[in-house]
C-alpha positions in Angstrom: 18.7 -17.5 15.7 15.5 -19.4 14.9 12.4 -17.5 14.0 9.1 -18.4 15.6 6.4 -20.1 13.6 6.1 -22.7 10.9 7.6 -23.2 7.5 6.9 -26.1 5.1 10.2 -27.9 4.4 9.8 -27.1 0.7 10.2 -23.4 1.6 13.2 -23.8 3.9 15.0 -21.1 1.8 12.3 -18.6 2.9 13.1 -19.2 6.6 16.8 -18.8 5.8 16.2 -15.4 4.2 13.8 -14.2 6.9 16.3 -15.2 9.7 19.2 -13.7 7.7 17.5 -10.3 7.7 17.5 -10.3 11.5 21.1 -11.6 11.7 22.2 -8.8 9.4 20.5 -6.2 11.6 17.9 -5.3 8.9 14.9 -6.0 11.1 13.6 -5.0 14.6 10.4 -7.1 14.4 8.8 -8.6 11.3 6.4 -11.3 10.1 6.0 -13.1 6.8 3.1 -15.4 5.7 2.6 -17.3 2.5 -0.3 -19.4 1.2 0.1 -21.8 -1.7 -3.1 -23.0 -3.4 -5.0 -21.8 -0.3 -2.8 -23.7 2.2 -0.4 -22.1 4.7 3.2 -22.9 3.9 5.0 -20.1 5.7 4.1 -18.3 8.9 7.1 -16.7 10.6 7.6 -13.9 13.0 10.4 -12.7 15.3 11.9 -9.7 17.0 10.4 -6.8 19.0 7.2 -5.0 18.3 8.4 -1.9 20.3 12.1 -1.2 20.5 11.5 1.2 23.5 9.9 -1.3 25.7 11.2 -4.5 24.3 7.7 -5.9 23.8 8.1 -9.0 21.7 6.5 -9.5 18.3 3.8 -12.1 18.7 1.9 -14.3 16.3 -0.9 -11.8 16.2 1.0 -8.5 16.3 -0.6 -6.1 13.7 1.2 -3.2 12.0 0.2 -0.2 10.0 1.1 -1.4 6.5 0.7 2.0 4.7 -0.1 1.7 1.0 -0.9 -2.0 1.1 -4.2 -0.4 2.0 -4.8 0.7 -1.6 -5.4 -2.8 -2.9 -7.9 -3.5 -0.1 -9.7 -0.2 -0.9 -9.8 -1.1 -4.6 -11.3 -4.5 -3.8 -14.0 -2.9 -1.7 -14.9 -0.8 -4.8 -14.9 -3.8 -7.1 -17.4 -5.5 -4.8 -19.8 -2.6 -5.2 -19.1 -2.6 -9.0 -20.1 -6.2 -9.2 -23.4 -5.3 -7.6 -24.1 -2.6 -10.1 -23.7 0.2 -7.6 -20.9 2.0 -9.4 -19.6 2.0 -13.0 -15.8 1.8 -12.9 -15.6 3.4 -16.4 -18.2 6.0 -15.6 -17.7 9.6 -14.5 -17.0 10.2 -10.8 -19.5 13.1 -10.9 -22.4 10.6 -11.5 -22.2 9.5 -7.9 -20.4 12.6 -6.5 -21.8 15.7 -8.3 -19.6 18.2 -6.5 -16.6 16.5 -8.0 -17.3 18.0 -11.4 -16.0 21.4 -10.3 -13.1 23.0 -12.1 -13.1 20.9 -15.2 -13.3 17.4 -13.7 -16.7 16.3 -15.1 -14.9 13.9 -17.4 -12.8 12.2 -14.7 -13.8 8.5 -14.4 -13.6 6.1 -11.5 -11.0 4.3 -13.5 -8.9 7.4 -13.5 -8.9 7.4 -9.7 -7.9 3.8 -9.5 -5.1 4.2 -12.0 -3.6 7.4 -10.5 -4.6 9.3 -13.7 -6.9 11.9 -12.2 -4.3 14.7 -11.9 -5.1 15.2 -8.2 -2.1 13.8 -6.3 -1.9 16.7 -3.9 -4.4 18.4 -1.5 -3.6 22.0 -2.1 -4.9 23.3 1.2 -3.3 22.0 4.4 -5.6 19.6 6.2 -5.9 20.6 9.8 -5.3 17.9 12.5 -8.9 18.3 13.6 -10.0 17.0 10.2 -7.8 13.9 10.2 -10.7 11.6 11.0 -13.2 13.4 8.9 -12.7 11.8 5.5 -15.7 13.4 3.7 -14.3 16.8 4.7 -10.9 16.0 3.2 -12.6 14.6 0.1 -14.6 17.9 -0.3 -11.3 19.7 -0.5 -10.3 17.6 -3.5 -13.7 18.0 -5.1 -13.1 21.7 -5.3 -9.6 21.5 -6.9 -8.5 21.6 -10.6 -6.3 18.7 -11.9 -2.6 19.3 -12.1 -2.5 17.5 -15.5 -5.3 16.6 -17.9 -6.9 13.5 -16.5 -6.2 10.4 -18.5 -3.1 11.7 -20.2 -0.6 10.6 -17.6 -0.3 8.7 -14.4 1.4 9.8 -11.2 1.2 8.2 -7.8 -1.6 9.6 -5.7 0.0 8.6 -2.4 -2.7 9.8 0.0 -5.4 11.4 -2.2 -6.1 8.0 -3.9 -7.8 6.9 -0.7 -9.9 10.0 -0.1 -11.1 10.0 -3.7 -11.9 6.3 -4.0 -13.2 6.2 -0.5 -15.7 9.0 -1.2 -17.0 7.2 -4.2 -17.5 4.1 -2.0 -19.3 6.2 0.7 -21.5 7.9 -1.9 -22.8 4.6 -3.4 -22.8 2.4 -0.2 -23.3 4.8 2.6 -20.3 3.2 4.3 -16.7 4.1 4.9 -14.0 1.9 3.4 -13.3 0.6 6.9 -16.9 -0.3 7.5 -17.2 -2.1 4.1 -13.9 -4.0 4.7 -15.0 -5.1 8.1 -18.5 -6.2 6.9 -17.6 -7.7 3.5 -14.0 -8.7 3.5 -12.2 -9.1 6.8 -15.1 -9.9 9.2 -16.7 -12.8 7.3 -13.3 -14.4 6.8 -11.8 -13.9 10.2 -8.9 -11.9 8.9 -6.8 -9.8 11.2 -7.1 -6.7 9.0 -8.7 -3.4 9.7 -8.9 -0.1 7.8 -9.1 1.9 10.9 -8.0 0.0 14.0 -10.2 -0.5 17.1 -8.6 0.7 20.3 -7.6 -2.8 21.4 -5.9 -3.5 18.1 -4.1 -0.1 18.1 -2.9 -0.8 21.6 -1.0 -4.0 20.5 0.1 -2.7 17.2 3.8 -2.7 16.4 5.5 0.6 16.9 7.1 1.8 13.7 10.7 2.9 14.0 13.0 4.7 11.5 15.5 2.5 9.9 18.3 3.6 7.6 17.7 7.3 6.7 17.8 7.5 3.0 16.2 9.2 0.1 13.5 7.2 -1.8 16.1 6.5 -4.5 18.6 5.0 -2.1 20.9 8.0 -1.4 21.7 9.2 2.1 19.4 11.8 3.7 21.0 15.2 3.7 23.1 14.3 0.7 24.0 17.0 -1.8 22.7 16.8 -5.3 26.1 15.7 -6.5 25.9 12.7 -4.2 22.6 11.4 -5.4 22.2 8.0 -7.1 21.6 7.5 -10.8 23.2 8.9 -13.9 22.4 12.6 -13.3 19.7 14.9 -14.6 17.1 13.0 -16.7 17.8 9.7 -15.0 14.6 8.6 -13.1 16.4 7.4 -10.0 18.4 10.7 -9.8 15.3 12.8 -10.4 13.3 10.9 -7.7 16.1 11.3 -5.2 16.4 15.0 -6.0 12.7 15.4 -5.5 13.0 13.8 -2.1 15.3 16.5 -1.0 13.0 19.3 -2.2 10.2 19.9 0.4 8.1 21.6 -2.3 8.4 18.8 -4.9 5.3 17.2 -6.2 6.4 14.0 -4.6 6.8 15.4 -1.2 3.6 17.4 -1.4 1.7 14.3 -2.5 3.1 12.4 0.5 2.9 15.2 3.1 -0.7 16.3 3.4 -2.4 15.3 5.6 0.8 14.8 7.6 1.0 12.2 10.4 4.2 13.9 11.4 2.1 16.7 13.0 1.1 14.2 15.7 3.4 13.0 18.5 4.8 9.6 17.4 3.7 10.2 13.8 2.0 7.1 12.3 2.1 5.5 15.7 -0.4 8.0 17.1 -3.8 6.6 17.9 -5.5 9.1 15.6 -3.7 7.7 12.6 -4.2 4.1 13.6 -8.0 4.5 14.0 -8.6 7.1 11.2 -8.6 4.4 8.5 -7.2 6.6 5.7 -8.1 4.4 2.6 -4.7 4.9 1.0 -2.5 4.0 3.9 -4.5 3.1 7.0 -4.7 -0.7 7.0 -3.6 -2.3 10.3 -2.9 -6.0 9.7 -0.9 -9.0 10.6 1.2 -10.6 7.9 -1.2 -13.6 8.1 -4.2 -11.3 7.7 -2.7 -9.6 4.6 -1.7 -12.9 3.0 -5.1 -14.2 3.8 -6.7 -11.3 2.0 -4.7 -12.2 -1.1 -5.4 -15.9 -0.6 -9.2 -15.3 -0.8 -8.8 -12.8 -3.6 -6.8 -15.3 -5.7 -9.3 -18.0 -5.0 -12.2 -15.9 -6.3 -13.9 -15.8 -2.9 -14.0 -12.0 -2.6 -14.7 -10.9 -6.1 -15.3 -13.0 -9.2 -12.3 -14.4 -11.0 -13.2 -12.5 -14.1 -13.5 -9.2 -12.1 -10.1 -9.8 -10.7 -8.6 -10.7 -14.1 -9.9 -7.4 -15.5 -8.8 -5.4 -12.5 -5.2 -6.6 -12.6 -4.8 -6.0 -16.3 -2.2 -3.2 -16.8 -3.9 0.1 -17.6 -0.9 2.4 -17.2 2.8 1.9 -17.1 6.1 3.8 -17.5 7.5 7.0 -15.9 5.4 8.2 -13.0 4.7 11.9 -12.9 5.1 12.0 -9.2 7.7 9.3 -8.4 9.7 9.7 -11.7 10.7 6.0 -11.8 8.5 3.5 -13.7 5.3 2.4 -12.1 2.4 0.2 -13.4 -1.2 -0.1 -12.3 -4.3 -2.1 -13.0 -7.6 -0.9 -11.4 -6.1 -0.2 -8.0 -3.5 -2.9 -7.9 0.2 -2.5 -8.6 1.8 -4.5 -11.4 5.5 -5.4 -11.6 7.7 -2.2 -12.1 10.3 -0.3 -10.2 7.8 0.5 -7.5 6.6 -3.1 -7.3 9.8 -5.3 -7.6 8.9 -8.8 -8.5 11.0 -11.9 -9.2 11.2 -12.9 -12.8 8.9 -15.9 -12.4 6.1 -13.5 -11.3 6.9 -10.7 -13.7 3.8 -11.3 -15.8 1.5 -12.7 -13.1 2.0 -11.0 -9.8 -0.1 -8.1 -8.5 -0.7 -6.4 -5.2 0.7 -3.4 -3.4 3.8 -2.3 -1.5 3.7 0.0 1.5 6.0 2.8 2.5 9.1 1.5 4.4 9.0 -2.0 2.9 5.6 -3.7 3.5 4.3 -6.1 0.8 1.0 -7.7 -0.1 1.2 -10.0 -3.2 -1.1 -12.3 -5.1 -0.5 -14.5 -8.1 -3.4 -16.5 -9.6 -1.3 -18.5 -12.0 1.0 -19.8 -9.3 -1.6 -19.9 -6.6 0.4 -17.7 -4.3 -0.5 -15.1 -1.6 2.0 -13.3 0.5 2.0 -10.7 3.3 5.1 -9.1 4.9 4.9 -6.7 7.8 7.7 -5.1 9.9 8.5 -2.1 12.0 12.0 -1.0 11.0 11.1 1.4 8.2 13.3 2.0 5.2 13.2 5.2 3.2 14.4 3.5 0.0 11.8 2.9 -2.7 12.7 -0.9 -2.5 12.2 -1.2 1.2 15.9 -2.2 1.3 14.9 -5.3 -0.8 13.7 -7.3 2.3 10.3 -8.0 0.8 11.8 -8.7 -2.6 14.3 -11.2 -1.3 11.5 -13.0 0.7 9.3 -13.1 -2.4 12.2 -14.3 -4.5 12.8 -17.2 -2.1 9.1 -18.1 -2.3 9.1 -18.2 -6.1 12.4 -20.1 -6.1 10.9 -22.8 -3.8 8.1 -23.6 -6.2 8.5 -26.8 -8.2 
């Protein structure tokens, strides 16, 4: 098979890998886009956007890219910080007074961006009626006490990251993350990227489908503890996979409230697509996501010195929620088990993955920007390595 789109001859290996994923049955529909020094060198797509209807994946098919959103939300906050509207190192309570409740007066905005606030879980179940009321969800977090002492550990705030950072943005700008992204990032640059999709965009979005059912660590769903991957108790991969089987684990609680599964079609439901949750609500094309990183790498969204500081590792090592190693700058992932990066980008790549296999990646030193979207979800932490293999082919194609 031959994928649709264009690929610079220097990156022929990328096309081979992309088409190979379809040939091996790893994809339903997918797209991959790459910019090198601001110029498009890869723009590929193929497959179906909806396996039920057979609707083809088109050049402009958007998809809900889950946690790729977090880097976009962080960038929106950095824009405001450059304008002096928020101090990243200052207390959250300076701009959100109610947040100081229950011993959180010392929690800083940096703690939110680096997953150190100790608030990975919303303790009270968020009702469906509140799914599109982000200030109301944030108010629930403002009243909670941290699970661990803020600043002493990091643990992935899968959903709460967005409501926390989003409320800081709303307090200092008067706008939601979606409004700020539309007005300051995507709109002016013509990027097909929305944090909260308009109805017409939601209508043509790819329909996400379950892929291989597996635990986040790579074991089969429904496996017994004895069948889990890793070296047994104490091994991070084993512990993460074990947590995935426990509905009451911190990991599952962090990822399960508010729960899109309460709506028919889950994340495909219009409420989720338009809600614009700032941790996992970005709807984008691969080209739109890569274009975001292109402009970020070029210094066209925030200043180069702001970006350099933001991608500097602030935390790394075992994750209190995910168990395996993770690493973060100020809102951006850095290479670790949760952000697998080829060796050539191990010190320079930054960005964010998204549940199921999505990837947004930038690399200032190499002048790279990548975006990968698809609709055959994987439940492995690596996204079944599809994004990694594509990124590896890109790096291997550089001179």
